[in-house]
C-alpha positions in Angstrom: -0.1 -0.1 0.2 2.8 2.4 0.8 4.3 1.6 -2.7 1.0 2.5 -4.4 0.5 5.9 -2.3 4.1 7.1 -3.5 3.6 5.9 -6.9 0.3 8.1 -6.8 2.4 11.1 -4.9 5.3 11.1 -8.0 2.3 11.0 -10.4 0.8 13.8 -9.1 3.6 15.7 -8.5 5.3 15.3 -11.9 2.7 17.2 -13.7 1.3 19.5 -10.7 4.5 21.0 -10.5 5.1 22.0 -14.2 4.1 25.7 -15.5 2.7 24.0 -18.4 0.0 21.8 -16.2 -1.5 25.1 -14.9 -1.6 26.9 -18.0 -3.2 24.3 -19.7 -5.5 24.0 -16.4 -6.3 27.7 -16.7 -6.7 27.8 -20.7 -10.2 25.8 -20.7 -12.1 28.3 -18.7 -10.7 31.4 -20.8 -11.7 29.9 -24.0 -14.9 28.7 -22.7 -15.4 32.6 -22.1 -14.1 33.5 -25.7 -16.2 31.1 -26.9 -19.7 32.8 -25.4 -18.0 36.5 -25.8 -16.4 36.0 -29.6 -19.6 35.5 -31.8 -21.1 38.7 -30.2 -17.8 40.7 -30.9 -17.6 39.4 -34.4 -21.8 40.6 -34.5 -20.8 43.9 -33.1 -17.8 44.6 -35.0 -19.4 43.3 -38.2 -19.0 46.7 -40.6 -22.3 48.3 -41.7 -22.9 47.5 -45.4 -24.0 50.3 -47.9 -26.4 48.8 -50.2 -27.9 50.5 -53.6 -31.4 49.6 -54.6 -32.6 50.3 -58.3 -35.6 49.5 -59.9 -35.0 48.3 -63.5 -37.8 49.8 -65.7 -41.3 51.0 -64.8 -42.5 47.5 -64.6 -40.5 47.3 -61.0 -41.9 50.5 -60.0 -42.5 50.3 -56.0 -40.3 47.7 -55.0 -37.5 50.0 -53.7 -40.0 51.2 -51.5 -41.0 47.9 -50.2 -37.4 46.9 -49.8 -36.8 50.3 -47.8 -39.9 49.5 -46.0 -39.2 46.5 -45.0 -35.7 47.1 -43.7 -37.2 50.0 -41.2 -39.9 47.1 -40.1 -37.0 44.8 -39.3 -35.4 47.3 -37.4 -38.3 47.8 -35.1 -39.0 44.2 -34.9 -35.5 43.6 -33.3 -35.8 46.5 -31.2 -39.0 45.5 -29.7 -37.6 42.1 -29.0 -34.7 43.8 -27.0 -37.2 45.8 -25.2 -39.5 42.6 -24.2 -36.0 40.4 -23.3 -35.2 43.5 -21.3 -38.2 43.6 -19.4 -38.6 39.7 -18.9 -35.1 39.9 -17.4 -36.1 42.8 -15.3 -39.0 40.8 -13.4 -37.1 37.8 -13.3 -33.7 38.5 -12.2 -33.4 42.5 -11.2 -31.5 44.8 -12.6 -28.3 43.2 -13.2 -30.3 40.2 -15.6 -31.8 43.3 -17.2 -28.6 45.1 -17.9 -27.2 41.7 -19.0 -30.0 41.0 -21.5 -30.0 44.5 -22.8 -26.3 44.3 -23.8 -26.7 41.0 -25.2 -29.6 41.6 -27.6 -28.5 45.3 -28.5 -26.1 43.3 -31.0 -29.5 42.4 -32.5 -31.1 45.9 -32.5 -31.0 46.4 -36.2 -29.5 44.5 -39.6 -25.9 45.7 -40.2 -26.5 47.0 -43.5 -28.4 50.3 -44.8 -29.8 51.7 -47.8 -28.0 54.9 -49.5 -28.7 57.0 -52.4 -26.7 55.4 -55.6 -23.7 57.5 -57.4 -25.2 59.7 -60.1 -23.5 57.8 -63.4 -25.2 54.6 -61.5 -28.5 55.8 -61.1 -28.3 57.6 -64.7 -27.2 54.2 -66.7 -29.5 52.2 -68.6 -30.3 48.7 -67.3 -28.2 46.3 -68.9 -24.7 46.1 -69.6 -23.5 49.5 -69.0 -25.2 49.5 -65.5 -23.5 46.0 -64.8 -19.7 47.6 -66.0 -20.6 50.2 -63.3 -21.7 48.5 -60.7 -18.7 46.0 -61.0 -16.8 49.3 -60.8 -18.3 50.3 -57.4 -18.0 47.1 -56.2 -14.5 46.7 -56.9 -11.2 48.0 -55.4 -10.4 50.4 -58.1 -12.5 52.8 -56.5 -11.9 54.7 -53.1 -13.3 53.7 -49.9 -15.7 56.5 -49.7 -16.7 55.3 -53.3 -17.1 51.8 -52.6 -20.5 50.0 -52.2 -21.1 46.9 -50.4 -23.6 45.5 -52.4 -26.1 46.8 -55.4 -29.7 45.4 -55.8 -31.3 45.3 -59.2 -35.2 45.2 -58.8 -37.7 43.8 -61.6 -40.5 41.8 -62.1 -41.0 38.8 -64.3 -44.6 37.6 -65.3 -45.8 40.2 -62.5 -43.8 38.7 -59.4 -40.8 40.4 -57.8 -37.4 39.6 -58.6 -33.5 40.6 -57.9 -30.3 40.3 -58.8 -28.0 41.1 -56.1 -24.3 42.0 -56.3 -22.2 41.8 -53.6 -18.2 43.1 -52.9 -17.8 39.8 -51.1 -18.8 36.7 -52.9 -19.5 34.5 -49.6 -21.8 37.4 -48.0 -25.3 36.4 -48.6 -26.6 38.6 -45.8 -28.2 41.4 -48.1 -29.4 38.5 -50.6 -31.3 36.9 -47.7 -32.8 40.0 -46.7 -33.6 40.9 -50.2 -35.6 37.5 -50.8 -37.7 38.0 -47.4 -38.6 41.5 -48.5 -39.7 40.5 -52.3 -41.6 37.6 -50.4 -43.6 40.3 -48.5 -44.2 42.7 -51.0 -45.3 40.1 -53.4 -48.3 39.1 -50.5 -49.0 42.5 -49.9 -49.9 42.9 -53.9 -51.7 39.4 -53.8 -53.8 40.6 -50.9 -54.6 43.7 -52.5 -55.6 42.4 -56.0 -58.3 40.8 -54.1 -59.6 43.4 -52.1 -57.6 43.4 -49.1 -56.5 46.3 -47.5 -52.4 46.6 -47.2 -52.6 48.2 -44.2 -54.5 45.2 -42.6 -52.0 43.1 -44.1 -48.7 44.9 -42.6 -50.7 45.1 -39.0 -51.1 41.3 -39.2 -47.6 41.0 -40.2 -46.3 42.9 -36.8 -48.8 41.1 -34.3 -46.7 39.3 -32.0 -49.1 36.7 -29.5 -48.3 36.6 -26.2 -47.7 32.8 -25.1 -46.7 31.9 -21.7 -45.1 28.5 -21.2 -46.6 26.4 -18.5 -46.0 23.1 -16.8 -47.1 21.1 -13.5 -43.5 20.0 -13.1 -42.3 24.1 -12.8 -40.5 25.1 -9.7 -43.9 27.3 -9.3 -45.9 24.6 -10.2 -47.3 27.1 -13.3 -45.4 29.2 -15.3 -42.0 27.8 -16.6 -38.9 30.5 -15.6 -35.2 30.2 -16.1 -35.2 28.3 -12.6 -36.8 25.6 -14.6 -34.5 25.6 -17.7 -31.6 25.4 -15.3 -31.2 21.8 -14.1 -30.9 20.8 -18.1 -28.3 23.5 -18.6 -26.6 22.0 -15.9 -26.9 18.7 -17.2 -25.7 19.8 -20.9 -22.8 21.4 -19.0 -21.8 18.2 -16.4 -21.8 15.8 -19.6 -19.5 17.8 -21.4 -17.4 18.9 -18.0 -17.3 14.7 -17.6 -16.2 14.3 -21.3 -13.4 16.6 -21.1 -12.2 15.6 -17.5 -12.1 11.9 -18.0 -10.5 12.1 -21.6 -7.9 14.5 -20.5 -6.5 12.3 -17.3 -6.9 9.2 -19.5 -4.7 10.9 -21.8 -2.2 12.0 -19.2 -1.9 8.3 -18.1 -1.1 7.3 -21.3 1.5 9.6 -22.0 2.8 9.1 -18.7 2.9 5.2 -19.2 4.4 5.4 -22.9 7.1 8.0 -21.8 8.4 5.7 -18.8 8.5 2.9 -20.8 10.4 4.3 -23.5 13.1 5.7 -20.9 13.2 2.4 -19.2 11.6 4.0 -15.9 9.0 1.6 -16.0 11.6 -1.2 -15.5 13.3 0.2 -12.8 10.0 0.6 -11.1 8.9 -3.0 -11.4 12.2 -4.2 -9.7 10.7 -2.2 -6.6 6.6 -2.5 -6.9 4.7 -4.9 -9.0 2.7 -4.2 -11.8 -0.9 -4.0 -10.1 0.7 -1.6 -7.4 2.3 0.8 -10.2 -1.0 0.4 -12.0 -2.9 1.4 -9.2 -0.7 4.3 -8.3 -0.9 5.9 -11.7 -4.3 5.9 -11.7 -4.6 7.3 -8.2 -2.4 10.0 -8.6 -3.8 11.2 -12.1 -7.3 11.0 -10.9 -5.5 13.5 -7.9 -4.6 15.4 -10.4 -8.1 15.5 -12.3 -9.6 16.1 -9.2 -7.4 19.3 -9.0 -8.1 20.7 -12.5 -12.2 20.4 -11.4 -11.7 22.0 -8.4 -9.6 25.2 -10.2 -12.4 25.0 -12.9 -15.2 25.0 -10.1 -13.6 27.6 -8.0 -13.3 29.7 -11.2 -16.6 29.3 -12.2 -18.2 30.1 -9.1 -16.3 33.1 -8.7 -16.6 34.2 -12.3 -20.8 33.8 -11.2 -20.9 35.5 -8.1 -19.0 38.4 -9.7 -20.6 38.6 -13.2 -24.1 37.2 -12.5 -24.7 37.1 -8.7 -28.4 36.8 -9.0 -28.3 33.4 -10.3 -25.7 31.8 -8.1 -28.1 31.2 -5.5 -30.3 29.4 -7.8 -27.8 27.5 -9.5 -26.6 26.7 -6.2 -29.9 25.3 -4.8 -30.4 23.1 -8.2 -27.0 21.4 -7.7 -27.7 20.8 -3.9 -31.5 19.8 -4.0 -31.9 17.9 -7.6 -28.4 15.6 -6.4 -27.1 16.3 -9.5 -23.5 16.7 -7.3 -24.0 13.2 -6.3 -24.5 11.6 -9.9 -21.7 13.5 -11.4 -19.4 12.7 -8.8 -20.6 9.0 -9.2 -20.6 8.2 -13.0 -17.3 10.4 -12.7 -15.5 7.8 -11.0 -17.2 4.9 -12.9 -16.1 6.8 -16.1 -12.8 7.4 -15.2 -11.9 4.0 -14.0 -12.8 2.6 -17.5 -10.8 4.5 -19.4 -7.8 5.3 -17.3 -7.0 1.8 -17.1 -7.7 0.9 -20.7 -5.3 3.9 -21.6 -2.9 2.8 -19.2 -2.6 -0.6 -20.7 -2.3 0.8 -24.0 0.4 2.8 -23.0 2.5 0.1 -21.9 2.9 -1.1 -25.4 3.6 1.8 -26.7 7.3 3.8 -27.0 6.2 6.6 -29.2 2.6 7.8 -30.1 2.9 6.6 -33.3 2.5 3.4 -31.9 -0.7 4.1 -29.8 -2.6 5.4 -33.2 -3.3 1.6 -33.8 -6.2 1.9 -30.9 -6.4 5.1 -29.8 -8.1 5.6 -33.4 -11.5 3.7 -33.0 -11.7 4.5 -29.7 -11.2 8.2 -29.9 -14.4 7.7 -32.7 -16.1 5.6 -30.3 -16.0 8.9 -27.4 -17.3 11.4 -30.0 -20.8 9.5 -30.2 -22.2 10.8 -26.7 -21.0 14.3 -27.3 -23.3 13.8 -30.3 -26.4 12.0 -28.3 -26.2 14.3 -25.3 -27.4 17.2 -27.4 -30.6 14.9 -28.1 -30.9 13.8 -24.8 -31.5 17.7 -23.8 -34.9 18.0 -25.5 -36.0 14.4 -25.7 -34.1 12.6 -22.4 -36.5 9.6 -22.7 -36.0 9.1 -26.8 -35.5 5.3 -27.2 -32.3 5.8 -28.9 -31.2 7.8 -25.8 -32.1 5.1 -23.1 -30.7 2.4 -25.3 -27.3 4.0 -25.4 -27.4 5.2 -21.8 -26.9 1.3 -20.8 -24.0 1.2 -23.0 -21.2 1.1 -20.1 -18.8 3.6 -22.2 -21.2 6.0 -23.0 -23.2 5.8 -19.4 -21.2 8.3 -17.7 -21.6 10.9 -20.2 -25.4 10.3 -21.2 -26.8 9.7 -17.8 -25.1 13.0 -16.5 -26.9 14.8 -19.2 -30.3 12.9 -18.4 -30.0 13.3 -14.9 -32.0 16.6 -14.3 -34.8 15.0 -16.5 -35.5 12.6 -13.7 -35.1 9.2 -15.4 -37.0 5.9 -13.7 -34.7 4.8 -10.5 -34.1 1.5 -12.5 -32.6 3.3 -15.1 -30.3 5.1 -12.9 -29.6 2.0 -10.4 -29.5 0.0 -13.6 -26.7 1.9 -15.6 -24.5 2.7 -12.5 -24.3 -1.1 -11.8 -23.8 -1.9 -15.2 -21.0 0.8 -15.6 -18.9 -0.5 -12.5 -19.3 -4.1 -13.2 -17.9 -3.0 -16.8 -15.3 -1.2 -15.1 -14.3 -4.2 -12.9 -13.8 -6.1 -16.2 -11.8 -3.4 -17.3 -9.5 -3.2 -14.6 -9.0 -6.5 -14.7 -8.3 -6.8 -18.5 -5.8 -3.6 -18.3 -4.2 -5.2 -15.6 -3.4 -8.2 -17.6 -2.5 -6.3 -20.3 -0.4 -3.8 -18.3 1.9 -6.9 -16.8 2.4 -8.3 -20.1 3.3 -5.0 -21.8 5.3 -3.2 -19.1 8.3 -5.5 -20.3 7.4 -6.3 -23.6 9.0 -5.3 -26.8 5.7 -6.5 -29.0 4.7 -3.5 -30.9 1.3 -2.7 -30.3 -1.6 -4.3 -32.4 -5.0 -5.3 -32.0 -3.1 -9.1 -32.0 -0.8 -8.5 -29.3 -3.2 -6.3 -27.4 -5.8 -9.3 -27.0 -2.8 -12.0 -26.6 -1.5 -10.3 -23.9 -5.3 -10.1 -22.1 -5.6 -13.8 -23.0 -2.2 -15.2 -21.4 -1.6 -12.4 -19.1 1.9 -12.7 -19.6 
C-alpha cells in the first residue's frame, strides 16, 4: 500500500509542479469565455453594409420602397424583441439581469446594413451591360473607400412577380441576398392581397402582430409558469456531461502519455524491480485521479467566482439546483466509473507503446467511439426519454456522459441504478483486462497491435 501511495504522489507531483499544467488548466475556462464572447464581438464589429437599391424599368416601380420599408420594419421588430427581453429579465433577475440581457440583445437591434443613394452615373445608366459595368466598378477595389459600395440590388418584375439580382463585393456574404428575398416575399404577399380587395394596412398590421405566449408546466418550480429556474437543471446537465467528458479524456490521456514515456525511457522497468505491476497501475491511476480532481476544483472555483462576480442573482439559484436535485452526487458517481474505465484502458495501451505513433493503432477507434456521446447528448437535452438515448445510456462506455446529461430530467430509478451497476461491473472487467495487458506490456518489446493486445489479455504475461 505504501508503494502504491508513493507512486500516486510521484505521478501527481510530476505534473502539478510544472508551469504547463497550470497554464493548460486555465486555458479551458478562458477559451470557454472567449467561445461565448467572440460571436458577440464578431457581430458588434461587423461593418455596416452600404447597399444601393435600383429599379430596372417602370415594371419594377414600388419595389425599392418595399425593400426600404421592410428594412425599417425589421429594425423595429428587433428593437421590440430587445425591449421585451429586457422587461422579462427585470422581472426575473433584477437590474443586473436586465443589464446583461440588454447588452446582449443590443447587438441584434438592427441589421448591419443601410440603404444609401446611388451614385449619379449609376442611377442614370440604362439597365443592361452599361449599368452592370458600373456596378462592377463600384464594387471593385479601383474606387476609393468613400465611393466603394458593399452591395447593389437590381429589382425587376418577371411575369408580374418581384425578382432581384444582388451584386455583392464579397462573394461569400449572403446577408443582403437573404434580406431582399424576404422583403420581396412580403411585397408580393401585399400585392396579392390587394388584388383580391384586402387592404394593405390590414396585411401590415397582421404581419406585425406578436402573440403573447406563456409556457406552463405542472413540474415547474412554481407549479405553473415556466421560468429560467426550470431551465437551469437542463443547462447544468448538459454542461456536466461535456465537463465530465473533458475531464475523463484529459486524465486518461495524461495516464497514457505518462506510461508511454516511462516505458520508452526504461523507467517502468526500474519501477517493476521494486513494485508489482498492480501497485504501479493502481498508483498511477490514483495519482492522475488526484490531478483530475485538482483540475475540477480549480475549474469549479473559477466558475463560482465568475458567477458570483458577473451574475450574482443567479448564483443562489444554481447552488440550489446542484444541491437539491442530487446532480452533484450523480456527477461524482458517474465520474468515478467513467474515469476507471478509460484510465485503466489508456494505461494498458501506453504499456505497449514507446511513441505516440505506436498508440494510434488502438486510439483511433477509441476516439471515434468517444465522439458518439457528444452527439447524442444534444438529443438528450430535448428528448431525454427517446428510445435511442435510453438504449445508449445502458452502454457502459457512454453511460457516464449520457446519464449526467439525463439526470436533470429525473429518469426512472431502475435506469439510474441499472446503468450505475452496469458501468461499475464493466469498469471492474476493464480493470482486470487492463491489469493483465499492463503487466504483459510493461516488459514486452512487442509492437502494439490488436493481435498483441488481445494476446496479452488472454495470456496475462
